[in-house]
Every structure is written in structure tokens, then in C-alpha cells.
C-alpha positions in Angstrom: -88.5 48.5 -36.6 -88.1 45.2 -38.3 -86.8 46.9 -41.5 -84.4 49.1 -39.6 -82.8 46.2 -37.8 -82.6 44.2 -41.1 -81.0 47.2 -42.8 -78.5 47.6 -40.0 -77.5 43.9 -40.2 -77.3 44.1 -44.0 -75.1 47.2 -43.8 -72.9 45.6 -41.2 -72.5 42.4 -43.3 -71.7 44.5 -46.3 -69.1 46.5 -44.4 -67.5 43.3 -43.0 -67.4 41.8 -46.5 -65.7 44.9 -47.9 -63.2 44.9 -45.1 -62.3 41.2 -45.8 -62.0 41.6 -49.6 -60.0 44.8 -49.5 -56.6 43.0 -49.3 -57.5 40.8 -52.2 -58.7 43.8 -54.3 -55.6 45.8 -53.6 -53.5 43.2 -55.4 -55.8 43.1 -58.5 -53.3 45.1 -60.6 -50.6 42.6 -59.9 -52.9 39.7 -60.8 -54.1 41.5 -64.0 -50.4 42.1 -64.9 -49.6 38.4 -64.4 -52.5 37.2 -66.5 -51.7 39.6 -69.3 -48.0 38.6 -69.3 -48.9 34.9 -69.4 -51.3 35.7 -72.3 -48.5 37.6 -74.1 -46.1 34.6 -73.6 -48.6 32.1 -75.0 -49.5 34.4 -78.0 -45.8 35.1 -78.7 -44.9 31.4 -78.7 -47.8 30.7 -81.0 -46.5 33.3 -83.4 -43.0 31.7 -83.3 -44.5 28.3 -84.3 -46.2 29.7 -87.4 -43.2 29.2 -89.7 -43.1 25.5 -88.8 -46.8 24.9 -89.3 -47.5 22.4 -92.0 -44.1 20.7 -91.9 -43.6 17.1 -91.1 -42.0 16.0 -87.8 -40.3 13.1 -89.5 -37.2 13.3 -91.8 -37.7 12.7 -95.5 -36.8 9.1 -96.3 -36.0 7.7 -99.8 -37.6 4.3 -99.4 -37.0 3.3 -103.0 -40.7 2.8 -103.6 -43.5 4.7 -105.2 -47.2 4.1 -105.9 -49.3 5.3 -108.8 -53.1 5.3 -108.9 -54.4 4.6 -112.4 -58.1 5.1 -113.3 -59.4 4.0 -116.7 -62.8 5.4 -118.0 -65.8 4.1 -116.1 -67.2 0.9 -117.5 -63.8 -0.3 -118.9 -63.5 -4.1 -118.9 -60.8 -5.7 -116.7 -58.9 -6.9 -119.8 -58.8 -3.4 -121.3 -57.8 -2.0 -117.9 -54.8 -4.4 -117.9 -53.7 -3.1 -121.3 -53.8 0.5 -119.9 -51.8 -0.6 -116.9 -49.2 -2.3 -119.2 -48.9 1.0 -121.2 -48.3 2.9 -117.9 -45.7 0.3 -116.9 -44.0 0.8 -120.3 -43.9 4.6 -119.6 -42.3 3.9 -116.2 -39.7 1.6 -117.9 -38.8 4.5 -120.3 -38.1 6.7 -117.3 -36.7 4.3 -114.7 -34.2 1.8 -116.2 -35.0 -1.9 -115.8 -31.7 -2.6 -114.0 -32.9 -0.3 -111.2 -36.4 -1.8 -110.9 -36.8 -4.6 -108.4 -40.6 -5.1 -108.7 -43.6 -3.7 -110.6 -46.9 -4.8 -109.2 -50.4 -4.2 -110.6 -53.4 -4.2 -108.3 -56.4 -3.8 -110.5 -60.0 -3.8 -109.3 -61.5 -4.3 -106.0 -60.2 -6.9 -103.5 -62.3 -10.0 -102.8 -64.6 -9.7 -99.8 -65.5 -6.8 -97.5 -62.8 -7.6 -95.0 -60.0 -7.1 -97.5 -61.5 -3.9 -98.7 -61.9 -2.6 -95.2 -58.2 -3.1 -94.3 -56.6 -1.9 -97.5 -55.4 1.6 -98.0 -56.2 1.6 -101.7 -58.8 3.9 -103.1 -59.9 1.6 -105.9 -63.6 1.7 -106.7 -64.1 -0.8 -109.5 -62.6 -2.9 -112.3 -61.4 0.2 -114.2 -59.4 1.4 -111.2 -56.2 0.3 -109.6 -52.6 0.9 -108.4 -49.1 0.3 -109.7 -46.5 -0.3 -107.0 -42.9 0.1 -108.0 -40.0 -1.0 -105.9 -36.5 0.1 -106.8 -33.3 -1.9 -106.1 -31.1 -0.7 -103.2 -28.5 0.9 -105.4 -30.9 3.1 -107.5 -29.5 6.4 -108.8 -32.6 8.6 -108.6 -34.5 9.6 -105.5 -38.1 8.7 -105.0 -38.8 11.9 -103.0 
């Protein structure tokens, strides 16, 4: 008797639930079509962007500057590193005429103190390592791109 009444209530609730969800289930093909079409739009737009992947969003600019990282053999003394940097500067002078060069700057070795090292964008690791910064005059003939 108890189980019979419980089964009747359960069956009635199940039928009521099916009656209330029937309208929502009848539109499931429409919903599935909308979801699939949205997925196709997102996938299609991703495929269209593939040719642009890896390109810069900024225009190329000839700033008239370039930076060279020079590394001498490990353990090279600072004085010998300076001679190597001077040889690299001479090679630059053979390629870029002196009348087009505004500034050639050598940064050899590590900066003093941890704060200067923390805020620099240089990748120098010791006294045998450094950068040569070259700035060209505004009317230079060759591009630095």
C-alpha cells in the first residue's frame, strides 16, 4: 500500500515533468543548429586569422639605431675585451661611413650595483661581454631595418 502510493506519486511527478519539458525539448534541433553555426563562425574566423599570425601590429620604423651584442671568450680581461670591441667598431666603420654615424657607444661588462642590472635590458653576464650601440645621423642613406 505504501509502495503503491509512492509509485503513483513518482509516476505522476514524472509525467508532469515530461509535460513541462516537452516544449523545450521540441526546440532542441533549433538550439543545436544555433550552437553549431556559432561554432562554425568562430572556427572560420580563426582560420582567416592564420595568415596574420606572427606578424607585428606596429609598422616597421627606421629609427636610425642598431645594437650589437659582442661576447669575447670567457675569462677575457676587460682591457682585451675593449680591444675586441674596437675591432668590431672598425668593422662597422668599414660598412657604415663615418659621416653617417652620429654615435658609437660601448657598454662593456656588468653595470655597477644590483639595481642597475635589474633595470637594464642588456644581457651582459661578465667583463668579457657587452653591447655596441650605434646611432646614425638623420640623413643616413641605408636603412637599419
